[in-house]
C-alpha positions in Angstrom: 32.2 161.4 147.3 34.8 160.2 149.9 34.8 161.8 153.3 37.6 164.2 154.2 39.9 163.1 157.0 38.4 165.5 159.6 34.9 164.4 158.7 36.0 160.7 158.9 37.3 161.3 162.5 34.0 163.0 163.4 32.0 160.0 162.0 34.2 157.5 163.8 33.9 159.2 167.2 31.3 157.2 169.2 30.2 155.5 166.0 26.5 155.6 165.2 25.5 157.7 168.2 23.3 160.7 167.4 25.2 163.9 166.5 23.6 165.7 169.5 24.9 163.0 171.8 28.4 163.3 170.4 28.3 167.1 170.8 27.2 166.7 174.4 30.1 164.5 175.3 32.6 166.8 173.6 31.0 169.7 175.5 31.5 167.8 178.8 35.1 167.2 178.0 35.7 170.9 177.3 33.7 172.2 180.2 35.3 170.1 183.0 38.8 171.6 182.9 37.2 175.1 182.7 35.1 174.4 185.8 38.1 173.0 187.6 40.4 175.9 187.1 37.7 178.7 187.3 35.4 177.5 190.0 37.1 174.7 191.8 37.3 170.9 192.1 34.0 170.5 194.1 31.9 172.0 191.3 33.9 170.2 188.6 33.4 166.9 190.5 29.7 167.3 190.8 29.5 168.2 187.1 31.4 165.0 186.3 28.9 162.9 188.3 26.0 164.5 186.5 27.7 163.9 183.1 28.4 160.3 184.0 24.8 159.7 185.1 23.8 161.2 181.8 25.9 158.6 179.9 24.2 155.9 182.0 20.7 157.3 181.3 21.5 157.4 177.6 22.8 153.9 177.4 20.6 153.1 174.5 22.3 155.8 172.4 25.8 154.6 173.3 27.1 151.9 175.7 28.4 154.0 178.7 31.9 152.4 178.7 33.1 154.7 176.0 31.8 158.1 176.9 32.0 157.4 180.6 35.5 156.1 180.2 36.5 159.3 178.4 35.2 161.3 181.3 37.0 159.2 183.8 40.3 159.5 181.9 40.0 163.2 181.7 39.1 163.4 185.5 42.4 161.6 186.3 44.4 163.7 183.8 43.2 167.0 185.3 43.8 165.8 188.8 40.3 165.2 190.2 41.6 161.7 191.2 44.9 160.0 191.1 45.7 156.7 189.3 46.6 155.3 192.7 43.2 156.1 194.1 41.5 154.4 191.2 43.7 151.3 191.6 42.8 151.3 195.3 39.1 151.3 194.5 39.5 148.5 192.0 41.6 146.5 194.5 39.0 147.0 197.2 36.3 145.7 194.9 38.2 142.7 193.4 35.5 140.3 194.6 32.8 142.1 192.5 35.0 142.0 189.5 35.7 138.3 189.9 32.0 137.7 190.3 31.2 139.2 187.0 34.2 137.7 185.2 33.8 134.1 186.4 30.3 133.5 187.8 28.4 134.8 184.7 30.8 132.8 182.4 30.3 129.7 184.6 26.5 129.9 184.2 27.0 130.1 180.4 28.1 126.5 180.5 24.9 125.6 182.5 22.5 127.1 180.0 21.4 123.8 178.5 20.1 122.7 181.8 18.4 126.0 182.5 16.9 126.0 179.0 15.7 122.4 179.6 14.0 123.4 182.9 12.3 126.5 181.5 11.1 124.7 178.4 9.4 122.1 180.5 7.7 124.8 182.5 6.5 126.7 179.5 5.0 123.7 177.7 3.9 121.8 180.8 1.7 124.5 182.4 -1.5 125.4 180.6 -2.7 128.2 182.9 -1.1 131.6 181.9 -1.5 132.9 185.5 0.3 129.8 186.9 3.0 130.0 184.2 3.6 133.7 184.9 3.9 133.0 188.6 6.3 130.2 188.0 8.5 132.3 185.6 8.6 135.1 188.2 9.4 132.8 191.0 11.9 130.8 189.0 13.6 134.1 188.0 13.7 135.2 191.7 15.0 131.8 192.9 17.7 131.5 190.2 18.8 135.1 190.6 19.3 134.6 194.4 21.9 131.9 193.7 23.2 132.9 190.3 23.1 136.4 188.9 20.2 138.5 187.6 22.1 139.3 184.4 22.7 135.6 183.7 19.2 134.6 184.4 17.8 137.3 182.1 20.2 136.0 179.4 18.6 132.6 179.8 15.1 134.0 179.6 16.0 135.9 176.4 17.6 132.8 174.9 14.5 130.7 175.6 12.1 133.4 174.2 14.1 133.9 171.0 14.2 130.2 170.5 10.5 129.8 170.9 9.8 132.8 168.7 12.1 131.6 165.9 10.4 128.2 165.9 6.9 129.6 165.4 8.1 132.4 163.0 9.6 129.7 160.8 6.2 127.9 160.6 4.4 131.2 160.1 6.6 131.9 157.1 5.6 128.6 155.5 8.5 126.5 156.4 8.8 123.3 158.4 10.5 122.7 161.8 13.4 120.8 160.2 14.2 123.6 157.7 17.5 125.4 158.4 18.7 128.9 157.8 15.5 130.8 158.6 15.7 134.5 159.4 13.2 135.1 162.2 13.8 138.9 162.0 12.3 139.1 158.5 8.5 139.4 158.4 8.2 139.7 154.6 7.3 136.1 154.1 4.7 135.7 156.8 1.5 133.9 155.8 -1.6 136.0 156.4 -3.3 133.2 158.4 -0.5 133.3 161.0 -0.2 137.0 161.6 -2.8 137.3 164.3 -1.4 134.3 166.2 2.1 135.8 165.9 0.9 139.2 167.3 -0.7 137.3 170.2 2.4 135.3 170.7 4.5 138.5 170.9 2.1 139.9 173.6 2.4 136.5 175.5 6.2 136.6 175.4 6.3 140.3 176.4 4.3 139.7 179.6 6.1 136.5 180.4 9.6 138.0 179.9 8.6 141.1 182.1 7.4 138.8 184.9 10.7 136.9 184.7 12.8 140.1 184.6 11.1 141.5 187.6 11.6 138.1 189.3 15.3 138.6 188.9 15.1 141.8 190.9 12.9 140.2 193.6 15.5 137.4 194.1 18.6 139.4 193.2 18.1 141.7 196.2 18.1 138.8 198.7 21.7 137.4 198.5 25.3 138.5 198.0 25.4 137.1 194.4 22.1 138.3 193.1 23.4 141.7 191.9 26.9 142.9 191.4 26.6 145.6 194.1 25.4 143.2 196.7 28.8 141.6 197.0 30.4 145.0 197.5 27.8 145.9 200.2 28.3 142.5 201.9 32.1 143.0 201.9 31.8 146.5 203.4 29.4 145.2 206.1 31.4 142.0 206.8 28.5 139.7 206.0 28.8 136.3 204.4 26.1 134.6 202.3 23.8 133.4 205.1 24.1 136.5 207.3 23.4 138.8 204.3 20.2 136.9 203.5 19.0 136.9 207.1 19.8 140.7 207.5 17.9 141.5 204.3 14.9 139.2 205.0 12.8 141.6 207.1 12.5 143.7 203.9 13.1 141.3 201.0 10.6 138.6 202.1 7.5 140.9 202.4 8.6 142.4 199.0 9.0 139.0 197.4 5.5 137.9 198.6 3.9 141.1 197.5 5.7 141.0 194.2 4.5 137.5 193.4 0.9 138.6 194.4 1.2 141.5 192.0 2.2 139.1 189.2 -1.0 137.1 189.8 -3.2 140.2 190.0 -1.7 141.6 186.8 -2.5 138.4 184.9 -6.0 138.2 186.3 -6.8 141.9 185.6 -5.1 141.9 182.2 -4.0 145.5 182.4 -0.9 147.3 181.0 -0.1 144.6 178.5 -0.4 141.6 180.8 -2.8 138.6 180.5 -2.1 137.6 176.9 -2.6 133.9 176.3 -0.5 131.5 174.3 -2.5 130.7 171.1 -3.4 127.0 170.7 -1.8 126.8 167.3 1.5 128.2 168.7 1.5 125.7 171.5 1.1 122.8 169.0 4.1 124.1 167.0 6.3 124.5 170.1 5.4 121.1 171.4 6.2 119.5 168.1 9.6 121.3 168.1 10.3 120.2 171.6 9.5 116.6 170.8 11.7 116.8 167.7 14.6 118.1 169.8 14.1 115.4 172.5 14.2 112.7 169.8 17.6 113.9 168.7 19.1 114.1 172.2 21.9 111.5 172.6 23.3 109.8 175.6 26.2 112.4 175.5 23.6 115.2 175.7 21.9 113.5 178.6 25.2 113.1 180.4 26.0 116.8 179.9 22.6 117.7 181.5 23.3 115.5 184.5 26.7 117.1 185.0 25.1 120.5 184.9 22.5 119.6 187.5 25.2 118.2 189.8 27.4 121.3 189.4 24.4 123.5 190.0 23.9 121.8 193.4 27.6 122.2 194.1 27.3 125.9 193.3 24.4 126.4 195.7 26.3 124.6 198.5 29.5 126.5 197.8 27.7 129.8 198.0 25.6 128.9 201.1 28.6 127.7 203.1 31.0 130.3 201.7 33.6 127.8 200.6 35.6 130.6 198.9 35.2 134.1 197.3 32.1 134.0 195.0 34.2 134.7 191.9 36.5 131.8 192.7 33.5 129.5 193.1 32.4 130.7 189.6 35.8 129.7 188.3 35.4 126.3 189.9 32.1 126.0 188.0 33.8 126.8 184.7 36.5 124.2 185.3 34.0 121.5 186.3 31.5 122.0 183.6 34.1 122.3 180.8 36.2 119.4 182.0 33.3 116.9 182.4 31.4 118.1 179.3 34.4 118.1 176.9 34.7 121.8 176.3 38.4 122.0 175.7 38.7 124.4 172.8 39.9 127.9 173.7 37.5 129.7 171.4 34.4 127.8 172.7 35.5 128.8 176.2 36.0 132.4 175.1 32.3 132.8 174.1 31.3 132.5 177.8 33.1 135.7 178.7 31.6 137.9 176.0 28.4 138.6 178.0 30.1 139.9 181.2 33.4 141.5 180.3 31.9 144.7 178.8 30.0 145.3 182.0 33.1 144.4 184.0 35.0 147.1 182.2 32.2 149.6 182.8 32.4 148.7 186.5 36.1 149.7 186.6 35.1 153.0 185.1 32.5 153.3 187.9 35.3 152.9 190.4 37.2 155.7 188.8 34.3 158.0 189.3 33.9 156.8 192.9 37.6 157.6 193.4 36.8 161.2 192.3 34.0 161.3 194.9 36.3 160.1 197.6 39.2 162.4 196.7 37.0 165.5 196.6 34.7 164.5 199.5 31.7 165.3 197.3 29.1 163.2 199.2 30.3 164.0 202.7 27.9 167.0 203.1 25.0 165.0 201.8 25.7 162.1 204.1 26.2 164.5 207.1 22.8 166.1 206.4 21.0 162.8 206.3 22.7 161.6 209.5 21.8 164.8 211.2 18.1 163.8 210.9 16.2 161.6 213.3 17.8 158.2 213.3 14.4 156.6 213.0 13.8 158.1 209.5 17.4 157.9 208.2 17.0 154.3 206.7 13.9 155.5 204.9 15.7 158.5 203.5 18.5 156.4 202.3 16.1 154.0 200.7 14.3 156.7 198.7 17.4 158.6 197.8 19.1 155.4 196.5 15.9 154.4 194.7 15.4 157.7 192.8 19.1 157.8 191.7 19.1 154.1 190.8 16.0 154.5 188.6 17.6 157.2 186.5 21.2 156.0 186.4 22.5 152.6 187.5 22.1 150.8 190.8 25.7 149.5 190.9 27.1 153.0 190.7 24.7 154.4 193.3 25.2 151.6 195.7 29.0 151.9 195.4 28.9 155.6 196.3 26.6 155.3 199.2 28.0 152.2 200.9 31.5 153.6 200.8 30.4 156.9 202.3 28.4 155.3 205.1 31.2 152.9 205.8 33.6 155.9 206.2 31.2 157.5 208.7 31.0 154.2 210.7 34.8 153.8 210.7 35.1 157.3 212.1 32.8 156.2 215.0 30.0 158.6 214.2 27.3 155.9 214.1 26.7 152.7 216.0 27.1 149.2 214.5 23.3 148.6 214.8 22.5 151.8 213.0 25.1 151.1 210.4 23.5 147.7 209.7 20.1 149.3 209.2 21.6 151.8 206.8 23.3 149.0 204.9 20.0 147.2 204.5 18.3 150.4 203.3 21.0 151.0 200.7 20.9 147.5 199.3 17.1 147.4 199.1 16.9 151.0 197.9 19.2 150.4 195.0 17.6 147.0 194.0 13.9 147.6 194.3 12.8 151.0 193.0 15.3 150.7 190.2 12.9 148.4 188.3 11.1 151.6 187.2 13.3 152.0 184.1 15.7 149.9 182.0 18.5 152.2 183.1 18.3 151.2 186.8 18.9 147.4 186.4 21.7 145.9 184.3 19.4 142.9 183.6 16.6 145.2 182.3 19.0 147.2 180.1 20.4 143.9 178.8 16.8 142.8 177.9 16.0 146.1 176.2 19.1 146.0 174.0 18.9 142.3 173.3 17.9 140.6 170.0 14.5 139.7 171.6 13.2 143.2 172.3 12.5 144.2 168.6 11.1 140.7 167.9 8.4 141.0 170.5 8.0 144.8 170.1 9.3 145.6 173.6 10.3 149.3 173.6 11.7 151.5 176.3 8.3 153.1 177.2 6.5 149.8 177.0 9.0 148.4 179.6 8.4 151.4 181.8 4.6 151.1 181.6 4.7 147.3 182.2 7.1 147.8 185.1 4.9 150.5 186.7 2.7 148.4 189.0 5.7 146.4 190.2 7.6 149.7 190.8 4.8 151.0 193.0 4.4 147.8 195.0 8.1 147.1 195.4 8.9 150.6 196.4 6.0 151.0 198.8 6.4 147.7 200.6 10.1 148.1 200.7 9.9 151.5 202.2 7.4 150.4 204.8 9.5 147.4 205.8 12.6 149.6 206.1 10.8 152.0 208.3 8.9 149.6 210.6 10.6 146.2 210.4 14.3 147.1 210.8 
């Protein structure tokens, strides 16, 4: 029986989200005007923040752009913020938007080179502990110069590729067969099922080491995470100065994070330590050899171009040739021009990964505009700044860490850095103290946020990717596997903020 028109509207609203989630969003939209006109804008503003954090925490039920966007539109409509205030926030954060639009898209055209490098690492290193260390370190190094979301996308692509190759063999097909569905286990051969389960465990541990590596490296530089560029802009720090300012905290954390990686593999706890089955290695090596035999001079030339542009990218960032987003645009132009990518549709695919998050970031800025217009965080900031200056950086680190773990570190960092910058501009704190608080905010939003997939865009991207169901990587499994890293990164980061700044 066909649905009635009202029922069809209800079904279409937020698509396949659970009914309870849809009801919650509708309730929020109804409650906010009531709170505004009965209690006042401050209470309504705090309710809006709580509701928006709820949409971030429930990102697996519905991408936050739609429900969060509805809340932001309503906030503007009922006067909690003006369109001009939102535009001012977006304008002030143009560098971050350019970073997401162009840098992530630029790295898309460098994926062949990155896949080539990671493939050589995976097949060339026999020790699982050494391999895990290299994946974690490579994730950190690449994220420091590229972007954590992009590096995670590369790790996902590599893992799905390897999984699909072995799954094809485990289903009774050959490497050269085309059209295999690696999501369908119905045709798996009994003798391969144990190896496939071991391979899944191997990939889970490897991908988690790599994902945590993106957090370890992403905290170090202006381009590692989207909020870093915003923080650097507010502090007036360029690439090198940002790295140096963060180093007293980020370098001890990096070392301890890498040590944790090794210890987890040695102890084989919480899902780590799984080995690559010998039969799987043989299949992957045969597939790699087959692909190498098909590589043409044109393919080799494309790889060389990508290596050269990667070097240009690192130099451009290190010496601050231009705004980061514009360097990303330069990367797009160079890679597409010299590798023959001249079709508009092929270029368009590069932007699919970053633009949804870019749109969500603009919604973030609308919520931030509400915070500014209603001065919601001013009492909180004033309370923290009334405490002993020696403990203030630690308080900011922990406050940012807790909020980032349950919501999203970009949103949290945007709110706190803007409030602290306002206090500094008013002359209430010294430049030296401001610098310490900036370091605490950046590290606080980047390190403890590995606790849950909600906190890091790269972690959420991994959880919602095509890889997660293949290797049985659930939300709770990610939380459990991230737990030792969370404890180490948070503890070492807090101690460094308190005693090294």
